N, C-alpha and C positions, 0 to 999 in steps of 0.2 A: 839417911843423911843426918849428920850431927846437928843438934839444935842451933849451934852458932852459925851454921851455913844456911839455915832457913831464913827466908825473907819474911819480915813481919807484914801484916796487911797494909800498914801505912807505907812501908818501903815499896811494896808491890804497886800500890796506887801511884806513888811518886814516879816509879819507873814507867808505868803506863802513860802518865801525863807527859813525861819527857819524850816518850816514843811518839805520842800524838803530836807534840809540838814540833818534833823533828820532821815528821811527815808533813805537817802544815807548812813549815818553812820550805821544805823541798817543793811542795805544791806551788807556793807563792813564787818561788824562783822559776819554776817551770812555766807558770803562766806568763811571767814577764819575758822570759827567754823566747817562748813561742810567739809572743806578740812581736818582739823585735825582729826575730828571724823571718817571720811572715811578711812584715812590712818591708824589710830589706830586700827580700826576694822579689816582691812586686816592683820595687823601685829599680832593682838591678835589671829585671826583664825589660823595663821601659827604656833603659839605656841601650839595650841591644836592639830592640825592635822599633824604637822611636817613640816619642811622647804620644800618648793616646789622643786620637782625634775622633770625634763622633762620626759614625758611618751610617748606622741604621736609624730609621725614623724614630724609633723608640728612645734612642739616646738623646736626641734633641728635645723630646718631650720631657724626659726626666731632668734634663738640664734646665728646662723652663720651670719645672716644679721646684728644683733646688734653688734657683735664683729667686723665685717667688717667696719661698719660705725664709730664705736668708734675708729678704727685705722686710720680714715681719708680717707678711700677708698670707692668707690661705688661698687666694685667687686674685688675679689682677682684674681691674674693671674692664668692661668692654671698650675696645678702642674705637674712636670715631671712624677710622679707616679700616676696621677689621675685615671688611669685605675683600680687600686686596691681600690680606695676610692669611686667608684660609689655607690650611695645610693638613697633612695626614696626622690623625690621632690627636688633634688639638681642637678645642672649642674656641670660637671667637665671641659667641653669644650664648647665654646671657652673661658670661664672664670669659676672660681670656685665661685659659687653664688647660693643662694636659689631661687626658682622659684616665690615666692610670692611677692605681692606688698610691697613697702618699709616702710609703715606706722608703723607697729608693730616693725620692726627692729630699727627704729629711737627711739622708746620708750625704747627698751632694750639697745640701745647704751648709753642712759643717765644713765641707771643702771650700765653698765660696767664702765663708767667713775666715778661713785660714789662708786664702789667697788664690786657690785653684780648686775646682770641684774634684779633680782626681785625688787630691789629698784625702778627701773624705772616703773615697773608695779604698785607698791603701790602708788607712787607719781601720777601716772595717775588716779588711783582710787580716790585719793583726788581731782584731777582736775575734775573728773566726777561729784562728789558730788557738787563741787562749780558751775560747769556749769549748773547743774540741778537747783540749787538755782537761779542763774542768769536768766535762761530761765523762770522759774515760776514767778519770780518777775515782769516780763513784763505782766503777766496776773492777778496777785492777790497781796494781801498784803504780806509784807515781812515775817510775821510769818508763813503764809501758805507756802510760797516759801521755807522757812527754813525747815519746817517739811517734805515737799515733797522731797527736795533735799537731806537731811540727810537720809531719808528712802531709796531713790534710791542709794545713795552712800554705805550705809550699806548692802542693798539687793544685789546689783551687785558686791560689795566688799565682805567682810566677808568670808564665806565658798564657795562662788562662784568660779568656775574655772577661771573667769575673773581676779580674784585677786590671786589665788593660783596655777597658771600655767603661761606658757609663750605663750599661744595659742591666746590671743587677745580677742577683743570684746569691751573693755572699750573705746578705742580710737574712734571707729566708733560711739558709743553712745555719746561721748563727742562732736564730730563733729555735730551730729544731734541736740544736745541740743543748741549748738551755732547757728545753722541754724534756729531753731524754735524761740529761744529768740530774735534773730535779726530780723526775719520776723515780729514778733509781734510789735517790736519797730518801724521798718520801716513803717509798716502799719499805725501806729498812727502818726508818725512824721518822714517823709522821710529825712534821713541825709546820707551824704557820709560816715561818720565814721561807721555808723551802716551797710551800704552796704558792707564795708570791712569785717565785721564780718560774714555777709552772705556768702561772697566769701570764708572766712577762713573755715567755716563749710563745704561748698561744697568741698573745697580742701582736707580736712581731709578725707571725704568720698571717694574721688577719690583715695587717696593714701592708703586706707585700703580695702574697698569693692567697687570697681568701678562700677560693674554692679548692685549689690543690692543698693549701694548708689545712683545710678541714679534714681532708683524707689523711694527711700526715698525723693528725691528732688522734685518730681512731684507735690505733693499737696501744700507745702509751696510756691513754685514758681508760681503755678497756682493762689493761693490766691493773691499774690502780683500783678500778671498780671491783674487779674480781678479788683482789687482795682484801679490800675492806669488807665486802660481802662475805668472804670466807671466814671472817672472824666470828667466833662463837659467842663472844662477849658483847651484849647489846650496848653496854656503856662505852666500851672501847670503839665500837662501830660508830656510835653517835659522835664521839669526840673526834674521830678521824674525819668524818664528813664535815664537822664544824671547822676543823683546821683546813681541809681542802677547799672549803667555800671561800677562803681568803683569796684563792686564785682568781676569783671573779673581779677583784678590785682593779688590777692592771688591765684586764680585758675590758672592763667597763670604761676605763679611761680611754682605751683605744677606740671603742665604739663611739664615745662622745666626740673624740677628735674627728673621726670619720664623718659623723653627722654634721659637725661644724664645717668640714671641708665640702660636704654635699650642699649645705645651705649657701656657702660662699660661691660655689661653682655653678649650681643649677637653680638656686632659689627654692629648692625643695629639700628639706633635711633627709628625706627617705629616698631620694633619687641620686644614684651614683653618677659622676661625670662620664663614666664608661657607658652607662645606659643612655645618657643624653646624647653622647656622640653617635651611638648607634641609631638613635631616632633621626639625627640630622644627616648622617653621611653613610651609614652602613646598613644594607638590607640583608646581609648574608648571615646564616646561622652560625653559632659558636659551638653548641652542643649537638650531638648527632641526632637527637630526637626533635630538634627545632626545625621549623620550616622557614624557607625564605619569606621575607616580608615584602610589603609594597615598596618599590624603589623610591627613595626620597628624590626631591627636586634639587638638583645641583646648581650652584651659581657658576661653577667653572668646569669646563670640559676635562681639565686635568684630574679633578677630584672624582668625576664620574668614571674616567678611564681607570683610575686606581681601584675603584670599587668593583668594576667589571673584570678587569684583567688580573688583578692581584687577589683581592678579597674573595671573589667568587671562585677563583681557581683553587684557593686554599680550602674552601668548603667543599671537599669532594663528597661524593655520594656515600652513605653509610655502608653500602654493600662493597665499596672499594676500600673502606677503612680497615677491615679485618686483615687483609693481606699485608697492610702496612705495619701491623703490630710487630712482626718479627724484625722489620727494618728499624722500627723505633727502639726496640729492646737492644738491638745491635748498636745503635747510636748511643743509647744510654751506657752500654758496657764500655764503649770506646772512650767516652768522655769521663765517666766516673771511676772506671777501674783501669783503663788503658792497658799497658803491657802486663800489668799484674793480674789480669783476669784469669789466665791459665793457672797461676799459682793459687789464686783465690778459690777457683773451682775445685782444684785438687785438695785443698785444705778442708773443704766442706765435709769430706768423708770423716774428718777427725773432730769436728766441732758439734756433731749432732747431740752429744750428751749435754752440751751447754744450753741451758734454758734461755738465757738472755740473748745468746747468739741466734737461736731459732726465732725468738720474738723480734729481734731486729731485722732478720731476713723477711719475716712476715710483713713488717712495716714497709720494707722496700717494695715487696710485691704489691701491697695495697696502693702505694704511691704510683706504681707503674700502671695500675688499672686506668689511670686518667688517660692513657694512650688510646683507650677504647672509646671514650666518650667526648673527646674534644677534637676539633678539626685541626687547628694550628698546634704545632708541637715543637718546642724548643728546649734546649738543655736545662735552662734555669726554671722552667715550669715545675720541675720536680726536684728543685734544689733541696727541699726538706729531706729527701732521701739520702743526702750526703752524710747526715749524722748517724742514722742506724747502719748505713753501709760501712762507715769508718769503724763503728763498734764491732761489726762482724769481721772486718779485716783484722783488727787487733786481737779479737778472740781467736781467729784462725792462726795468726802469728804466734801467739802465746802457746797454743796447743801444739803446733809444730815444734816450737822451741823445747817444750817439755817432752814430747814423744820421741824426738830424735836428738838427744844430747850430743851424739858423736858426729852429727851432720850440721851443727850450728854454723860453722864457718861457711859451709857451702850454701846454706839457706840465706845467710846474710849477703854473701857475694851475689847470688842470683837476684835477690830482691833489690839490692842497690843498683845493680846493672840495669834491670828492667825499669826501675823508677827513674834513673837518670836519663836513659834513652828516651823514654816516653815523655819525660818532662821537656827535653830539648826539642822534640818534634811536636809539641802540644798544639802549635798553631795550625797544624794540618788537620786537627780533629774538627774544627769549625771553619767553614769557608763562607765568607760573605758573598753576596750576589755580586759578580764581577762588575756590572755597570755602577753599582753603588761605590765600590772601591775606586773605580776610575774617576767618577765625578766628584768624589770626596776630595781627591787631589786637585781637581780643577777648581772647586769652590774655595779651598784653602789658598791656592795660588792667586785667585782673583782677589780674595780678601787681603792678602799680603800686598798685592799691587796697589790696591786702593788706599791702604794705610800709609803708603808713601806719597800719596797725592794730597795736596792741601785741601782743607775744608771737610765738610760732612757730605755723605753720599746717599743717594736713593737709587738702588739697583732694581729695575723693573725686568722681570724674567719672562721671556717668551719661549715656548717650547714648539719645536717643529714636529711635524707628523713622523711617525715611525720610531720615536724615542721610547725606550723602555719605560714602562708605566711606573716603576719603582723609583726612578730618578727624580729627585726633588731638591730645589735650591732654596725655596722660600721657608726658612726657619729663622725665627728671631728670638731674642731674649725676653725677659719679663718687662724690661723698661725700654720699649721700642723707640720712643722719641729721643731717648738719651744715647742711643747707639750711634757710633760714628758711621756705620754702614747698615742701612735698612734694606731688607729684601722684600719685594712685593710682586704681585702677579700683574702681568700685562693683560689688559682687556682692550678690545677694539671699540667698545662703546664710548659714548661721550662722557660717561661718568668718571673716566680716568682723569679727566681734567681736574676734578675735585681733589684727587690724590696729589697732583702736582702743585695745586694751589696751597694745599695743607702744608706741604713741605717746601714752600717757597724759601729760597736761600740755600738749599742743598743742591749739590751738583747731580744732575740727572743722567743715569746710564741705562742703556738697553743691553741686556744680556740675552743673546739668542743661543739656546741649547739645541744642538743638532744630534741626530742619531749616530753620526760618525764624525770623528774629528773633535778638536777642542771647541768649547763654546766661544762665540764671537762677542766681544765686549766693545762697545763704542759709546762715546759721550754725545748726548744731544746738545747741539749748539743753540737750540731753541726749545721752547716748551711745546710739545705736540698739541695740536688743536688750537693754538693761539693765533693762527693766521686769520 
């Protein structure tokens, strides 16, 4: 090559910088586009299926946490009438608080501050799409990262209950995406700033799914440890460990926050609200090696019925759990891969040479082991597996794209068709307990009816025999006394008179919930027990 055609070292450096800037600009654009597309898909799905209404008990608990955090508190003080507000998965004493970790509540708190808690959910879906793009950009070109990130955002957004309920899942997956993206970047170029993102991902997992999240951290952290230990230079090894230690900072902040929540909720910085709730209301084991505990003393028959008929039924015997593994893996495949599962399985034959694809599949397998040691099992329990699974999907897609250049149009057509079909029927993947859906509609209708009535209301709920144990109407917000409609339990003892006296001035309603037919609502013309 003639000398005048050769680039100088300076010109080569300038060209490299420009190329990097161009890639950085494409990445920024992809992050923003993935965010907007994911949020739009979640909003659009709600216009088709209807605005999300809480159905499952957990959703009401997370809404309580979100409203509590939005008001600037970690827990609400014990209510004087808390005896009548006892309900599933919530504490009334020593504080009024939900039993679950605070992560999802923080997301809903953002929504409360913006005007509606679902807004926090949809913004999180957007962040999930962006986090997936950023994660994948550490492994492949930006265009592949954009395709995979948008697909993940739309798949786990859209009609998924991650986006159309308050139950959670997306925050855990976002934390896992940060962890995997930062792990890859630290593996290539160890930097303290990237280590902070590793710690942030772990902190999110800790604040959402602490036990399942710990499983999700095993593989990426093992990869980093092996990479650093494999270094033959002692000085470099020490420097890498020092940089990685910065990851402890966001995790420490999360631990401090959890300790503060524990103190506010239970009065003990080392006792989780979850543990306190188990002591008060739940005698059943969570892990397969646990044994049932001494049954607690219940104040209300409804709470005891729930413990016996629902919680105890969930805690199946360990010898029965193993046959459920195949069923749980099938459920995982339907929710997380859907109609793309056959194509994904076929592509596995072509991605074995990819080291990171194998690592990501190993991480998915490790997360799935939780199906062996927990009794209750729902899709979002292993939401952290969404990140490595997306990585494996993109690796498979890139491999097929390269291996079959003359079949690319066919591959694209098949993938899009399967993706769109499964996206449209996504609601059938998860089915709520039918009585919960039925009585959700009844509860919403009753609340709408009472909002048209003048004054403030106290609804005392009475349950007839034979009603499904999961049906529950007594759920309130963080600021009970400020609600226009308050839901409380009916009791036949004389103590109920104290509830009526406390809310003197409110219109008093009796709601009788029956096993069949609509609940019967009638207003008291007098205060019971005043004769």
